[in-house]
C-alpha positions in Angstrom: -31.1 -50.2 60.4 -33.8 -50.5 57.3 -31.5 -51.6 54.3 -34.5 -50.7 51.7 -33.8 -47.4 53.2 -29.9 -47.8 53.1 -30.0 -48.6 49.6 -32.6 -45.7 48.5 -30.4 -42.9 50.2 -27.0 -44.4 48.5 -28.1 -44.0 45.2 -28.8 -41.1 45.2 -26.3 -39.7 46.7 -24.2 -41.2 43.9 -26.4 -39.6 41.3 -25.7 -36.6 43.5 -22.0 -37.6 42.7 -22.3 -37.7 39.3 -24.5 -34.5 37.8 -21.5 -32.8 39.7 -19.0 -35.0 37.6 -21.0 -34.1 34.7 -21.4 -30.4 35.2 -18.0 -29.7 36.3 -16.5 -32.0 32.7 -19.8 -29.5 30.6 -18.1 -26.6 32.3 -14.2 -27.4 31.7 -15.6 -27.6 27.6 -16.7 -24.5 27.6 -14.0 -22.3 29.2 -11.6 -24.4 27.1 -13.4 -23.6 23.7 -13.9 -19.8 25.1 -9.8 -20.0 25.3 -9.6 -21.9 22.0 -11.3 -19.6 19.8 -9.8 -16.3 21.9 -6.4 -17.8 21.0 -6.9 -18.4 17.9 -8.8 -14.6 17.7 -5.3 -12.9 19.1 -3.1 -15.6 16.7 -5.4 -14.0 13.4 -4.8 -10.4 14.9 -1.5 -10.6 15.2 -0.8 -12.6 11.9 -3.3 -9.9 10.1 -0.8 -7.1 11.6 2.0 -9.3 10.9 0.5 -9.3 7.2 0.5 -5.2 7.0 3.7 -4.7 8.2 5.0 -7.1 6.0 2.8 -6.2 3.0 3.8 -2.2 3.5 7.6 -3.5 3.4 7.3 -5.3 0.5 5.5 -2.5 -1.1 8.3 -0.2 -0.4 11.2 -2.6 -2.0 8.8 -2.7 -5.1 9.2 1.0 -5.5 12.7 1.1 -4.5 12.9 -1.5 -7.4 11.1 0.3 -9.5 13.0 3.5 -8.7 16.8 2.1 -8.7 15.8 0.5 -12.6 14.6 4.1 -13.6 17.9 5.3 -12.8 19.7 2.5 -13.7 17.1 3.3 -17.5 17.8 7.6 -16.8 22.2 6.6 -16.5 22.2 3.6 -19.9 20.7 4.7 -23.0 17.8 2.5 -23.9 19.5 1.5 -26.8 21.8 -0.1 -25.1 19.1 -2.7 -23.7 17.2 -4.9 -24.5 13.5 -3.7 -25.2 12.4 -6.4 -23.0 14.2 -7.2 -20.0 13.0 -9.9 -18.0 15.0 -11.7 -15.1 12.5 -13.4 -13.2 14.0 -17.0 -11.8 17.4 -15.8 -12.6 20.2 -13.4 -11.4 18.0 -10.1 -10.7 18.3 -6.7 -13.0 19.4 -5.2 -9.3 22.0 -6.8 -7.1 22.0 -6.1 -2.9 23.8 -3.2 -4.3 21.1 -1.1 -5.6 18.4 -0.9 -3.1 19.3 -1.8 0.6 18.0 -5.2 1.1 18.3 -9.0 3.5 18.9 -11.6 1.1 16.3 -14.6 1.9 14.0 -11.5 4.5 13.2 -8.0 2.0 14.3 -8.9 -1.2 13.4 -8.6 -5.3 12.6 -11.8 -6.6 11.8 -10.5 -10.2 12.0 -7.6 -12.4 11.3 -6.6 -15.9 10.5 -3.5 -17.5 10.6 -2.6 -21.9 11.6 0.6 -22.8 10.3 0.3 -26.4 6.1 -0.1 -25.9 3.6 -0.5 -28.1 2.3 2.4 -26.4 2.2 5.5 -24.1 -0.2 5.7 -21.4 0.0 9.2 -19.3 -2.3 9.8 -16.2 -3.4 12.9 -15.2 -2.5 15.8 -18.5 -3.1 18.7 -17.2 -2.7 22.5 -18.8 0.9 22.0 -18.2 2.4 20.0 -21.3 3.0 16.7 -21.9 6.2 16.5 -24.4 7.3 13.1 -25.6 8.6 11.9 -29.1 7.0 9.2 -31.6 9.4 7.2 -33.4 10.1 3.5 -34.2 12.6 1.4 -32.1 13.1 -0.6 -35.4 13.2 2.2 -37.4 10.1 2.0 -39.6 8.3 5.2 -40.5 5.6 6.8 -38.8 2.2 7.1 -41.1 -0.3 8.1 -38.5 -1.1 8.6 -34.7 -4.1 7.9 -32.4 -5.1 9.7 -29.3 -7.3 8.3 -26.8 -8.3 9.9 -24.1 -11.4 10.3 -21.1 -13.7 12.7 -22.1 -14.6 13.5 -18.7 -18.6 14.8 -18.5 -21.0 16.7 -21.0 -22.8 19.6 -20.1 -24.4 23.0 -21.6 -21.7 25.0 -20.7 -19.2 22.6 -22.4 -20.5 21.7 -25.4 -20.6 23.9 -27.4 -18.9 23.3 -30.2 -16.5 25.4 -32.0 -16.7 28.1 -29.3 -14.8 28.1 -25.8 -16.1 29.3 -23.1 -15.4 30.8 -20.6 -16.5 28.8 -17.7 -14.9 26.5 -14.8 -17.8 23.9 -15.0 -17.1 22.4 -18.3 -15.9 19.2 -17.9 -15.3 17.7 -20.9 -11.5 18.1 -21.5 -10.7 19.7 -25.2 -7.3 18.7 -25.6 -4.7 20.9 -27.7 -2.1 18.7 -29.5 1.2 20.3 -31.5 3.7 17.3 -34.0 6.4 19.0 -34.9 7.9 16.7 -38.1 10.8 19.2 -38.3 12.3 21.0 -36.2 13.8 23.7 -38.0 10.7 24.3 -39.6 8.0 25.5 -37.0 6.1 26.8 -39.7 5.3 23.1 -40.9 4.5 22.2 -37.4 1.0 20.7 -36.4 -1.8 22.3 -34.5 -4.6 21.7 -33.4 -7.1 22.3 -31.1 -8.9 18.0 -30.7 -13.0 19.7 -29.1 -15.2 16.5 -27.9 -18.8 16.7 -29.3 -21.7 13.9 -28.8 -22.0 14.2 -32.8 -20.9 11.5 -35.7 -17.7 12.9 -36.9 -15.4 10.9 -38.8 -12.6 9.0 -36.6 -10.0 10.3 -39.2 -7.7 14.0 -39.9 -5.4 14.6 -41.8 -1.8 16.2 -40.3 -2.3 18.9 -43.3 -5.5 20.3 -42.2 -3.7 21.7 -39.6 -0.3 22.6 -40.5 2.0 24.8 -41.8 1.3 28.7 -40.6 -2.1 28.8 -42.5 -3.8 26.4 -40.9 -2.4 25.8 -37.8 -5.1 26.2 -35.0 -7.8 24.3 -36.3 -11.0 23.5 -33.7 -11.3 19.1 -34.8 -14.3 17.9 -33.8 -14.4 14.3 -32.9 -17.2 12.2 -31.3 -17.4 10.6 -28.2 -19.0 9.5 -25.5 -19.3 9.3 -21.8 -18.5 5.7 -21.5 -15.8 5.1 -24.3 -14.3 9.0 -24.1 -13.0 10.4 -27.4 -10.6 8.9 -30.2 -9.1 10.1 -33.1 -5.9 9.4 -35.5 -4.0 11.7 -37.3 -2.3 10.5 -40.0 -0.4 11.9 -43.2 2.6 12.0 -41.8 5.9 10.4 -43.5 9.0 11.0 -40.7 10.9 8.1 -39.2 10.0 10.8 -36.2 8.2 13.7 -34.9 7.7 15.4 -31.6 4.0 15.8 -29.9 3.2 18.0 -27.0 -0.5 17.9 -25.4 -2.2 19.8 -22.8 -6.1 19.9 -21.4 -8.9 22.3 -21.5 -11.3 22.5 -19.1 -10.6 19.2 -17.6 -7.9 16.9 -16.3 -7.7 13.2 -18.5 -5.8 10.5 -18.6 -4.2 9.6 -22.3 -3.3 6.5 -24.7 -1.0 6.9 -27.4 -0.1 5.1 -30.2 0.9 5.4 -34.3 1.4 3.3 -37.0 3.5 2.8 -39.7 2.9 2.7 -43.6 2.6 -1.0 -43.5 -0.2 -0.2 -40.9 2.0 -2.5 -38.1 1.8 -0.9 -35.0 5.4 1.2 -34.5 7.8 0.6 -30.6 8.0 3.7 -29.1 12.1 4.2 -28.7 12.8 7.4 -26.1 9.4 7.8 -24.8 8.4 5.7 -22.0 9.7 2.8 -20.1 7.0 -0.1 -18.9 8.7 -1.2 -15.5 7.5 -4.3 -13.3 8.5 -5.5 -10.3 8.0 -8.0 -8.0 9.4 -8.6 -4.1 9.1 -10.4 -1.4 9.6 -9.5 2.8 9.2 -12.8 4.0 6.2 -14.7 3.3 4.4 -12.2 2.1 5.0 -10.6 -2.3 3.5 -7.2 -4.0 4.5 -7.2 -7.7 3.7 -3.5 -8.4 3.7 -2.3 -12.4 4.5 2.0 -13.9 5.3 3.4 -17.1 8.0 6.1 -16.4 9.2 8.5 -19.4 12.3 7.9 -21.1 13.1 11.1 -22.7 12.9 13.4 -20.2 10.8 16.3 -22.6 8.5 17.4 -20.7 9.9 17.4 -16.9 13.7 18.8 -18.1 15.2 15.8 -16.3 17.8 14.7 -18.6 20.0 15.8 -21.3 17.5 15.1 -24.3 14.8 17.6 -22.7 13.1 20.6 -23.7 11.2 24.1 -23.0 7.3 22.2 -23.0 6.8 26.4 -24.8 9.1 29.2 -26.1 7.5 31.7 -24.0 4.6 31.0 -21.4 3.7 33.2 -18.5 0.3 34.3 -16.7 1.1 38.0 -16.5 1.8 40.6 -18.7 4.1 41.0 -21.1 5.9 43.9 -21.9 6.9 44.8 -25.5 9.2 47.7 -26.8 9.7 48.3 -30.6 10.3 50.3 -33.6 8.2 51.5 -35.8 10.0 53.6 -37.8 13.7 54.3 -37.2 14.2 58.5 -36.9 10.7 59.3 -36.4 9.4 61.3 -33.6 7.4 58.0 -32.6 9.9 55.4 -33.7 9.6 53.8 -30.1 7.5 52.3 -29.2 5.9 50.8 -25.6 2.5 48.1 -24.9 4.5 47.3 -21.3 1.1 47.2 -19.1 -1.1 48.5 -21.6 -2.7 46.2 -24.5 
């Protein structure tokens, strides 16, 4: 046997074995990487699905906390509560009996509320009136009330101050405001239509300008822009409490209301709105929500302090029967269905 040929053949066989081993190791590494990546992907999807579930649970618990606090505030007069109550890091304002929770898994971790905020935020004011009281928690007098709202959009159809075009294409929010400072004398009430306009107008009007039987119903132009919205201050008040009713014409809007005392300091609204802030936990996922809830019940008739939106309101015809001159031939007249 030729030894040189034998050695060459052996080296070739050994090289083939090494190549096969390297190929096998490479394939094992590739398969391992694919399996690891797939496992990581599966675990990530599982965690995301779990997070979504826990996120929903935490949100539901937080919403339940808001409803429970609102219920407590409706049964316990806000005057008996602290102006601002915080229970973060301490015993929560809500106990386990207030809502169904699982301590350590589903629970309220922090609850706060403020029953005397510096301003009122009312979302989605429509043609249905919103009614609320304006009074200071400290007993200070109210000298002015400021209204701010979104204008929507100006268009040729609605930018026709001082007319009220009968069109549904108008997108500018005209606001009707009624302010009553003496519930025993409706003739002294303030009634005005705040009409958005893109021209320069004073940012302040006097209560007397649209108060009293002779002046009620004034159409007041308000300087507005699409970006900044509308803002107007009604001054000349001198009362410890006023009742305000607002409603929208043409377009829904979000309204912000603030007020000042004669010393030009902001008042803290009493018995009007509560700011409720609740943080809840579901396992290791935390959700926090902050909402505003009415306290007075003036708008929705939901409490003993409720007041109707109007003395008389109908979308149909009104039947009127009245006496003209007692004893005359046509002493009784009817306008039912005939105007």
